[in-house]
Backbone as a chain_set.jsonl record, in Angstrom:
{"seq": "MNQEAITTETLDHHGLVAAVIQDLGIVEKVNRRIKTDKDPRRIVSTGESVAALILNGLGFTNRRLYIISQFFESKPLEGLLGNRHIKPEHLNDDALARKSS", "coords": {"N": [[59.378, 63.545, -58.4], [61.409, 60.682, -58.252], [64.971, 60.684, -58.72], [66.062, 58.564, -60.07], [67.136, 56.686, -62.909], [64.896, 56.005, -65.485], [63.933, 53.264, -67.309], [62.767, 51.617, -70.258], [61.422, 48.64, -71.655], [60.729, 46.651, -74.477], [58.006, 44.568, -74.965], [56.424, 43.646, -77.004], [54.433, 41.271, -78.706], [55.216, 39.206, -77.182], [54.783, 39.305, -74.463], [52.102, 38.575, -74.14], [52.195, 35.93, -75.063], [53.961, 34.85, -73.176], [52.358, 35.117, -70.918], [50.323, 33.288, -71.505], [51.823, 30.936, -71.559], [52.515, 30.865, -68.866], [49.941, 30.743, -67.655], [49.065, 28.252, -68.587], [50.836, 26.666, -67.306], [53.143, 25.55, -68.367], [55.966, 25.559, -67.945], [56.234, 24.444, -65.346], [54.981, 21.955, -65.736], [56.657, 20.726, -67.647], [59.05, 20.669, -66.182], [58.325, 18.904, -64.127], [57.97, 16.524, -65.547], [60.422, 16.068, -66.848], [63.139, 15.541, -65.244], [65.878, 16.987, -64.986], [67.313, 18.767, -63.577], [69.237, 18.476, -61.611], [71.908, 19.129, -61.67], [74.061, 21.384, -60.234], [75.21, 23.473, -61.605], [73.453, 24.231, -63.486], [71.475, 26.786, -64.695], [69.232, 27.545, -66.141], [66.162, 26.031, -66.175], [64.681, 23.004, -67.528], [62.015, 23.413, -68.266], [61.952, 26.226, -68.394], [63.672, 26.536, -70.508], [62.14, 25.46, -72.593], [60.043, 27.332, -72.635], [61.523, 29.611, -73.382], [62.342, 28.812, -75.94], [59.883, 28.67, -77.235], [59.09, 31.377, -77.155], [61.223, 32.489, -78.611], [60.839, 31.253, -81.055], [58.698, 32.622, -82.012], [59.74, 34.997, -82.673], [62.401, 35.17, -83.861], [62.684, 33.891, -86.769], [63.913, 31.145, -88.615], [66.543, 31.36, -87.624], [69.715, 30.539, -86.233], [70.269, 28.353, -83.426], [72.394, 28.961, -81.732], [72.506, 31.732, -81.558], [70.418, 32.595, -80.059], [70.548, 33.995, -77.677], [70.976, 36.634, -78.461], [68.477, 37.457, -79.307], [67.107, 37.685, -76.89], [68.413, 39.768, -75.616], [67.262, 42.285, -75.783], [64.932, 41.999, -74.431], [62.752, 41.897, -71.57], [63.657, 39.637, -69.454], [62.959, 38.709, -66.869], [60.258, 39.331, -66.656], [59.222, 37.861, -68.793], [60.057, 35.162, -68.497], [59.898, 34.782, -65.809], [61.977, 34.43, -64.002], [64.391, 35.895, -62.212], [67.087, 35.428, -62.233], [67.996, 34.539, -64.636], [69.902, 35.409, -67.42], [70.456, 36.906, -70.668], [72.756, 35.674, -71.8], [72.723, 33.179, -70.64], [70.897, 31.77, -72.054], [71.698, 29.904, -74.285], [73.038, 27.747, -76.883], [74.159, 25.61, -75.514], [72.7, 25.425, -73.131], [70.105, 25.142, -74.109], [70.066, 23.089, -75.959], [71.296, 20.876, -74.968], [71.963, 17.478, -74.536], [70.297, 15.138, -72.505], [71.739, 13.008, -70.072]], "CA": [[59.721, 62.23, -58.906], [62.737, 60.214, -57.887], [65.982, 60.977, -59.737], [66.562, 57.331, -60.679], [66.921, 56.569, -64.351], [63.769, 55.168, -65.857], [64.163, 52.588, -68.579], [61.646, 50.833, -70.76], [61.766, 47.501, -72.486], [59.623, 46.299, -75.349], [57.522, 43.195, -74.885], [55.704, 43.293, -78.226], [53.424, 40.24, -78.456], [55.8, 38.153, -76.347], [54.159, 39.36, -73.146], [50.877, 37.767, -74.194], [52.594, 34.527, -75.176], [54.512, 34.47, -71.872], [51.227, 34.98, -69.995], [49.654, 32.023, -71.828], [52.729, 29.886, -71.077], [52.376, 30.828, -67.411], [48.59, 30.272, -67.328], [48.984, 26.815, -68.869], [51.769, 25.962, -66.426], [54.041, 24.757, -69.21], [57.282, 25.416, -67.308], [56.119, 23.499, -64.242], [54.659, 20.623, -66.265], [57.872, 20.171, -68.257], [60.008, 20.382, -65.109], [57.893, 17.701, -63.425], [58.147, 15.342, -66.405], [61.835, 15.885, -67.215], [63.895, 15.929, -64.059], [67.296, 17.098, -65.331], [67.814, 19.964, -62.9], [70.055, 18.117, -60.45], [73.222, 19.723, -61.846], [74.066, 22.704, -59.587], [75.668, 24.487, -62.557], [72.337, 24.548, -64.388], [70.775, 28.018, -64.34], [67.954, 27.531, -66.841], [65.519, 24.715, -66.065], [64.191, 22.471, -68.794], [60.764, 24.112, -68.567], [62.283, 27.589, -68.819], [64.248, 26.401, -71.853], [61.019, 25.282, -73.514], [59.383, 28.637, -72.743], [62.41, 30.485, -74.161], [62.29, 28.378, -77.333], [58.575, 29.09, -77.77], [59.166, 32.822, -77.375], [62.172, 32.737, -79.692], [60.239, 30.798, -82.301], [57.744, 33.635, -82.47], [60.452, 36.243, -82.926], [63.508, 34.979, -84.797], [62.43, 32.713, -87.582], [65.035, 30.676, -89.428], [67.827, 31.762, -87.055], [70.433, 29.445, -85.579], [70.072, 28.252, -81.99], [73.496, 29.538, -80.975], [72.353, 33.181, -81.391], [69.161, 32.874, -79.36], [70.796, 35.003, -76.639], [70.825, 37.965, -79.064], [67.048, 37.76, -79.313], [66.66, 38.045, -75.547], [69.147, 40.923, -75.088], [66.385, 43.457, -75.726], [63.665, 41.597, -73.812], [62.77, 41.795, -70.1], [63.586, 38.2, -69.164], [62.25, 38.415, -65.622], [58.832, 39.378, -66.945], [58.83, 36.832, -69.749], [60.304, 33.808, -67.994], [59.592, 34.734, -64.384], [63.155, 34.083, -63.207], [65.281, 37.064, -62.249], [68.484, 35.002, -62.302], [68.36, 34.208, -66.015], [70.398, 36.497, -68.244], [70.473, 36.462, -72.07], [73.876, 34.768, -72.107], [72.4, 31.837, -70.151], [70.049, 31.126, -73.062], [72.567, 29.596, -75.416], [72.81, 26.399, -77.399], [74.529, 24.62, -74.49], [71.587, 25.286, -72.183], [68.851, 24.808, -74.762], [70.142, 21.914, -76.834], [72.099, 19.854, -74.33], [71.339, 16.152, -74.403], [70.264, 14.576, -71.151], [72.451, 11.736, -70.008]], "C": [[61.156, 61.912, -58.531], [63.709, 60.452, -59.038], [66.575, 59.736, -60.384], [66.265, 57.319, -62.171], [65.772, 55.605, -64.622], [64.073, 54.565, -67.221], [62.911, 51.832, -68.981], [62.184, 49.701, -71.62], [60.527, 47.09, -73.264], [59.269, 44.818, -75.208], [56.944, 42.714, -76.2], [54.628, 42.265, -77.882], [53.939, 39.157, -77.519], [55.24, 38.159, -74.924], [52.889, 38.525, -73.084], [51.204, 36.279, -74.254], [53.14, 34.033, -73.839], [53.394, 34.28, -70.85], [50.473, 33.672, -70.244], [50.509, 30.848, -71.353], [52.585, 29.736, -69.563], [51.005, 30.283, -67.007], [48.436, 28.762, -67.545], [49.922, 25.995, -67.993], [52.773, 25.112, -67.184], [55.384, 24.518, -68.54], [57.227, 24.363, -66.207], [55.838, 22.08, -64.729], [55.884, 19.957, -66.881], [58.873, 19.798, -67.178], [59.628, 19.147, -64.305], [58.165, 16.441, -64.229], [59.602, 15.031, -66.713], [62.684, 16.415, -66.071], [65.395, 15.917, -64.364], [67.965, 18.244, -64.586], [68.681, 19.656, -61.685], [71.451, 18.729, -60.512], [73.223, 21.128, -61.238], [74.547, 23.819, -60.51], [74.556, 24.946, -63.479], [71.579, 25.766, -63.878], [69.364, 28.019, -64.914], [67.354, 26.13, -66.745], [65.03, 24.261, -67.441], [62.902, 23.173, -69.213], [60.999, 25.536, -69.03], [62.908, 27.579, -70.211], [63.146, 26.263, -72.896], [60.294, 26.608, -73.718], [60.211, 29.599, -73.592], [62.371, 30.119, -75.644], [60.962, 28.746, -77.989], [58.61, 30.576, -78.094], [60.097, 33.158, -78.53], [61.578, 32.336, -81.042], [59.24, 31.789, -82.867], [58.431, 34.956, -82.805], [61.526, 36.13, -83.988], [63.213, 33.737, -85.623], [63.652, 32.415, -88.436], [66.39, 31.167, -88.922], [68.421, 30.58, -86.312], [70.268, 29.514, -84.062], [71.181, 28.947, -81.202], [73.4, 31.062, -80.834], [71.028, 33.55, -80.716], [69.349, 33.937, -78.273], [70.659, 36.419, -77.181], [69.365, 38.385, -79.075], [66.594, 38.283, -77.952], [67.4, 39.234, -74.949], [68.253, 42.146, -74.93], [65.04, 43.154, -75.074], [63.808, 41.54, -72.29], [62.566, 40.343, -69.66], [62.815, 37.884, -67.891], [60.741, 38.401, -65.854], [58.37, 38.26, -67.858], [58.969, 35.422, -69.196], [60.058, 33.669, -66.497], [60.756, 34.352, -63.493], [64.156, 35.221, -63.31], [66.751, 36.7, -62.354], [68.939, 34.692, -63.731], [68.762, 35.479, -66.759], [70.454, 35.998, -69.691], [71.59, 35.472, -72.385], [73.656, 33.353, -71.58], [71.553, 31.055, -71.157], [70.884, 30.918, -74.324], [72.33, 28.159, -75.855], [73.227, 25.318, -76.408], [73.374, 24.378, -73.527], [70.32, 24.763, -72.862], [68.892, 23.527, -75.579], [70.968, 20.792, -76.245], [71.316, 18.565, -74.217], [71.367, 15.727, -72.944], [71.004, 13.266, -71.154], [71.792, 10.781, -69.049]], "O": [[62.011, 62.797, -58.501], [63.312, 60.424, -60.203], [67.51, 59.849, -61.177], [65.266, 57.875, -62.626], [65.704, 54.52, -64.043], [64.424, 55.274, -68.164], [62.097, 51.457, -68.137], [63.252, 49.8, -72.224], [59.409, 47.174, -72.757], [60.127, 43.942, -75.32], [56.964, 41.518, -76.491], [53.973, 42.393, -76.847], [53.177, 38.283, -77.106], [55.229, 37.124, -74.258], [52.634, 37.846, -72.09], [50.571, 35.468, -73.579], [52.822, 32.923, -73.413], [53.468, 33.384, -70.01], [50.034, 33.021, -69.297], [49.984, 29.878, -70.808], [52.539, 28.621, -69.043], [50.917, 29.447, -66.108], [47.757, 28.084, -66.774], [49.816, 24.77, -67.942], [53.203, 24.068, -66.693], [55.894, 23.397, -68.559], [58.086, 23.484, -66.146], [56.391, 21.116, -64.199], [56.125, 18.769, -66.666], [59.483, 18.73, -67.241], [60.504, 18.415, -63.847], [58.545, 15.411, -63.671], [59.979, 13.865, -66.827], [62.909, 17.621, -65.963], [66.093, 14.957, -64.041], [69.075, 18.644, -64.937], [68.836, 20.51, -60.812], [72.113, 18.834, -59.48], [72.458, 21.984, -61.684], [74.314, 24.994, -60.226], [74.704, 25.947, -64.179], [71.096, 25.769, -62.746], [68.417, 28.443, -64.252], [67.967, 25.157, -67.183], [64.978, 25.045, -68.388], [62.722, 23.492, -70.388], [60.332, 26.012, -69.949], [62.699, 28.502, -70.998], [63.211, 26.879, -73.959], [59.966, 26.968, -74.849], [59.665, 30.32, -74.426], [62.366, 30.999, -76.505], [60.926, 29.096, -79.168], [58.205, 30.989, -79.181], [59.784, 34.027, -79.344], [61.796, 33.011, -82.048], [58.969, 31.791, -84.068], [57.769, 35.924, -83.18], [61.552, 36.927, -84.926], [63.488, 32.625, -85.173], [64.332, 33.322, -88.915], [67.302, 31.37, -89.724], [67.693, 29.719, -85.819], [70.144, 30.596, -83.489], [70.931, 29.467, -80.115], [74.155, 31.637, -80.05], [70.58, 34.693, -80.801], [68.423, 34.693, -77.978], [70.267, 37.321, -76.442], [69.058, 39.559, -78.871], [65.792, 39.213, -77.874], [67.041, 39.676, -73.858], [68.47, 42.957, -74.031], [64.113, 43.96, -75.154], [64.868, 41.177, -71.779], [61.433, 39.884, -69.514], [62.09, 36.891, -67.84], [60.032, 37.555, -65.309], [57.253, 37.762, -67.718], [58.094, 34.581, -69.405], [60.015, 32.554, -65.976], [60.548, 33.983, -62.337], [64.706, 35.477, -64.381], [67.587, 37.583, -62.548], [70.138, 34.594, -63.995], [68.055, 36.486, -66.73], [70.494, 34.789, -69.92], [71.389, 34.534, -73.156], [74.328, 32.421, -72.022], [71.501, 29.826, -71.112], [70.776, 31.667, -75.295], [71.518, 27.446, -75.267], [72.695, 24.209, -76.458], [73.107, 23.236, -73.152], [69.549, 24.023, -72.251], [67.846, 22.942, -75.86], [71.311, 19.844, -76.951], [70.142, 18.568, -73.846], [72.357, 15.939, -72.242], [70.918, 12.495, -72.109], [72.265, 9.659, -68.873]]}, "num_chains": 1, "name": "protein.A"}
């Protein structure tokens, strides 16, 4: 076996929810309807924000939006959201609750 460190991450039930989100095409449907991704500084698309909020709603109940990144620190974001560029710190209240202008 290779000498690389092997790590594991817990999906819990969020893997099933993420699979349903992907099967229903929620991210793509939201991104098609709400075209706010023209800002080059934007890392998280509107559809990915919706998916993150759905997943967070099933994990952290009654928690403030500004600590949503803490929820995702222990989750494999690439597997859940399908975007390897998103990091937990990108899922904050600025990205998830910003008003469109």
